[in-house]
Structures are given as C-alpha cells and as structure tokens.
C-alpha positions as CSV (number, residue, x, y, z in Angstrom):
1,M,-22.7,-9.8,2.2
2,V,-19.7,-7.9,0.4
3,K,-22.2,-6.2,-2.0
4,A,-24.2,-5.1,0.9
5,L,-21.1,-3.8,2.7
6,V,-19.5,-2.0,-0.4
7,I,-23.2,-0.5,-1.2
8,A,-23.5,0.7,2.5
9,S,-19.7,2.3,2.4
10,F,-21.4,4.6,-0.3
11,V,-24.8,5.0,1.0
12,W,-23.9,6.1,4.6
13,P,-21.7,9.2,3.6
14,I,-24.2,10.3,1.1
15,A,-27.0,10.0,3.6
16,L,-25.0,12.1,6.1
17,G,-24.7,14.9,3.3
18,L,-28.4,14.7,2.5
19,A,-29.2,15.3,6.0
20,V,-27.1,18.3,6.1
21,W,-28.5,19.5,2.9
22,Q,-32.0,18.9,4.0
23,R,-31.4,20.9,7.2
24,A,-30.0,23.7,5.6
25,E,-32.8,24.1,3.0
26,Y,-35.9,22.7,4.9
27,G,-35.0,22.7,8.5
28,T,-35.2,19.5,10.8
29,S,-37.3,16.6,9.6
30,M,-38.1,13.7,11.5
31,G,-35.7,11.6,9.2
32,T,-32.7,14.1,10.0
33,A,-33.7,14.0,13.5
34,L,-33.4,10.4,13.6
35,L,-30.2,10.5,11.7
36,Y,-28.4,13.0,13.9
37,M,-29.9,11.2,16.9
38,A,-28.6,7.8,15.7
39,T,-25.3,9.4,15.0
40,S,-25.0,10.7,18.4
41,R,-24.5,7.1,19.7
42,I,-21.4,6.6,17.8
43,C,-19.9,10.3,17.7
44,H,-19.6,12.9,20.1
45,Q,-20.7,15.6,17.8
46,R,-18.9,18.4,19.3
47,P,-19.5,21.6,17.4
48,E,-15.9,22.7,17.4
49,R,-15.0,19.4,16.0
50,S,-17.6,19.2,13.3
51,F,-17.8,20.8,10.0
52,H,-20.5,23.1,9.3
53,T,-22.1,23.6,5.9
54,A,-24.7,26.7,5.5
55,G,-24.6,27.2,9.1
56,V,-25.6,23.4,9.9
57,Q,-23.4,21.2,12.0
58,W,-22.8,18.1,10.1
59,P,-24.2,15.0,12.0
60,V,-20.7,13.3,12.7
61,C,-17.5,15.2,13.8
62,G,-14.5,15.8,11.5
63,R,-12.7,12.5,12.4
64,C,-15.9,10.5,11.8
65,S,-16.5,12.3,8.5
66,G,-13.0,11.2,7.5
67,L,-13.6,7.7,8.2
68,Y,-16.7,7.5,6.4
69,I,-15.2,9.5,3.3
70,G,-12.5,6.9,3.4
71,A,-15.2,3.8,3.4
72,P,-16.1,4.1,-0.2
73,I,-12.4,4.5,-1.5
74,G,-11.8,1.2,0.6
75,A,-14.7,-0.4,-0.9
76,L,-13.3,0.3,-4.5
77,A,-9.8,-0.9,-3.4
78,A,-11.3,-4.1,-2.1
79,L,-13.3,-4.9,-5.3
80,L,-10.1,-4.2,-7.4
81,L,-8.0,-6.4,-4.9
82,A,-10.6,-9.0,-4.8
83,R,-8.7,-11.5,-7.1
84,R,-5.5,-10.9,-5.1
85,R,-6.1,-13.0,-2.0
86,R,-4.0,-11.7,0.8
87,G,-3.4,-13.2,4.3
88,R,-4.9,-12.1,7.6
89,R,-1.6,-11.0,8.4
90,A,-1.2,-8.7,5.6
91,A,-4.6,-7.0,6.2
92,L,-3.6,-6.3,10.0
93,I,-0.3,-4.7,9.1
94,A,-2.2,-2.6,6.4
95,L,-4.9,-1.6,8.9
96,A,-2.1,-1.0,11.4
97,V,-0.3,1.4,9.0
98,A,-3.5,3.1,8.3
99,A,-4.1,3.9,11.8
100,V,-1.0,5.7,12.2
101,P,-2.1,9.3,11.1
102,T,-5.2,9.1,13.1
103,A,-3.3,7.9,16.0
104,A,-0.7,10.9,15.5
105,T,-3.6,13.5,15.5
106,M,-5.0,12.1,18.5
107,T,-1.4,11.9,20.3
108,L,-0.7,15.7,19.3
109,E,-4.1,16.8,20.7
110,W,-3.4,15.1,23.9
111,L,-0.3,16.9,24.1
112,G,-2.2,20.3,23.4
113,A,-1.2,20.9,19.6
114,P,-3.9,22.7,18.1
115,M,-6.0,20.3,15.6
116,T,-8.6,21.3,12.8
117,S,-11.4,19.4,11.9
118,E,-10.0,19.6,8.4
119,L,-6.7,17.7,9.6
120,R,-8.6,15.2,11.6
121,A,-10.7,14.2,8.6
122,I,-7.7,13.8,6.2
123,A,-5.9,11.6,8.8
124,A,-8.9,9.5,9.2
125,V,-9.5,8.8,5.7
126,P,-6.9,6.1,5.1
127,L,-8.3,4.3,8.3
128,G,-11.8,4.2,7.0
129,A,-10.6,2.8,4.0
130,A,-8.5,0.1,5.4
131,V,-11.3,-0.8,7.8
132,V,-13.5,-1.5,4.9
133,V,-10.8,-3.4,2.8
134,A,-10.1,-5.6,6.0
135,M,-13.9,-6.3,6.3
136,V,-14.4,-7.2,2.9
137,S,-11.6,-9.5,3.0
138,A,-12.5,-11.2,6.2
139,I,-16.0,-11.7,4.7
140,D,-14.6,-12.9,1.3
141,R,-12.4,-15.5,3.4
142,A,-15.6,-16.6,5.7
143,P,-17.5,-19.8,5.5
144,D,-20.6,-19.7,3.5
145,P,-23.1,-18.6,6.0
146,I,-21.5,-14.9,6.2
147,R,-21.7,-14.3,2.3
C-alpha cells in the first residue's frame, strides 16, 4: 500500500500537467475532459485563483497545485525516514506545523489581503508533503491487511 501511495503522489501531478499540455497542444479530449470534471469535485477551479499555461487553465487552483506538488516531496521524505519510526504524536505535530503557511494565507485572504496563486501554491507545498509523510507513516504502522 505504501508503494501505491508513493507512486500515486508522483503520477497525479504529472497527470495534471499532461492534461494542461494536451489541452494547449491538441484541444480537449475525452481524457482531459474527464480529468477536469473529476478535479472539479475536489477543487473550485476558479480562474482567478488558478495557474494558466499557454492560455489553458490548470485543472486545480494554485493552492491545490501546491498540495499536489508537495506530495512527491513528502513521499521521498517518507521513504528516507522509513527506518526512523516516529510516534503518532510527532506526525500530528509535523502536520500541524506544515499547515501553518496555508492557514496564514487563508486568514490573510479572509481579512482582505491580496493573495496570488503563486503564494497559495508555495504555502501549500509543506502541507502536501506532510500529509503524505503522515499517510505513509500511518500505513507503515497499520496492521497487515492495509499493507
């Protein structure tokens, strides 16, 4: 199960990038339409909060992009730290600390501060990484049926 999660953490952002490239080069295909439709269930996809490449809006907003870009970083970190078993409490503390930049950008937005997609994405990278580290850690400590 850990291997599947690590692989998925790399494949998903690549699939998102390929969908943008495919739309920019060849227009919308059934595959990209399905991907954009699927991501619309997990992301608001507001144009003003999304990146655009070659005139094509990314399938997820800047913040979600940062989460997905952080995921492979977290997967690599989890693999490197696999030998160091840390407790559940340490994982939760790391997750809470990693959420601070995202929470800060959200709070600033709610207070009316201008926020760019780039700032949202950069702030979300640590959280995306920490979520994967926490998930790998939880799966690694789980009973055999999950593995």
